N, C-alpha and C positions, 0 to 999 in steps of 0.2 A: 657669545652667549647665545646668540641664536641656533645656530648650530646644537648648542648642548638642548637647551629647548627642546628642540626639534627630536635629537636623539630620544630624551628621557620621554615626548609626548607619543613615538614609536613602541619604546620597551614597554610601557602601560596600554595600548591602543591594540598593539597586534594579540597578544595575548588574549584578552578581551574578545576579541572578534573573533578569534579562532575557539574560543567556550561558547558562545553564542551560536556561532556555525554548529559544533558538535550536539548542544542540546536540542537546536529548534531547527534544525535542517534537516531531521530527518522524520519523515511520517510514522507515527507509531505503528507497532506490529500487533494485529490482533488475531485472534481467533473468529471464525466466522459466526458464533454466537456471541460475542462482543460488540460484533460490527452490527450484528439486528437490533441488539439491545441500545446501543449510539444512536441510531437509527430512529429506533421508538420512542425515544425522549427530544424528539425535535418536531417539529410541527410539520403541515404538508407543505409549504410554502416554502422553507428551507432545505435547500439539496445537503445531505447527510454529509459529513465531514468525510473526506477520504482518509482508509486506512490501506498497510499494508497485509497481506494475510499470504503466509507461508501455504503453499497449495501443491500438493502430491497431484497431477493429472491421473485420474481412474476411468475416463474413459473420452474418447476423441474419435469421432466418426460424425459426418454430415453435417459438421457445422456445430454442433452441438459438443461442448467443453464440461466433463464432470470434475470435479475433483475433490480431494480430503483437504482437513486442515489439520493441523501438528494436533489434535484433541481426536480425531476420527471421524469428526461430522463432514457427509458428504454433501455439496452443493453444486448446485449449474453454475457456470462461469458464462458470460455474457461478454466478449473480449472483442473492444469495438476500437480499438486503438493501430497504431502504424502497423503495418506488416511487420511479425517477428522473423528475426534472421531463425531460418530453419523451421521444422516442425518442433511441434510442441508433443513430446512422446511421452507415452502411455509410463506410467512408472516414475517419472520425471518430476522432479518438486520445482517450482520456480515461486516468484515474488510478482504477486499479481496486485497491482494500485487500482482504487478505485472505491464505488461506494454501493451499500447494499439498495434493493428495491424490495419491495413486499412483506408480509409476516409470515408466519408459521411455516409452510409445507410448499407454500408458493414465495416463498423469499428465494433471490438470486443476488449473484455476485455482479455488476458492472463495471470491467474493471478497464481501464485507458492507457494502462501503460505495463508491461511483462517483463521481468527478468530474471535469467537465468539464478539459481542458487548458488 
């Protein structure tokens, strides 16, 4: 009897856990403009929610990284995470995880993680 209850509970719990992990486990993918709008709706004391921006590197020289999102908006990326495996190559696309600082033309993306696309 106990064995049957455990099997039924597992049959219900495992798909539920997988569904929740898929739905809530990934950070939302956004454009730079969407990240700016999300940051603008928060108070100064709140840290902006982290987002993922698919970024194609357009310039990487002298510690300055610039990229374009999927809408073609060019922006500066300030990457402060762990050392990335290999160089961030111009023309390659990466998934940067972080949040926006600033507004308008002074806005930049503060990334704390980067992944190959």
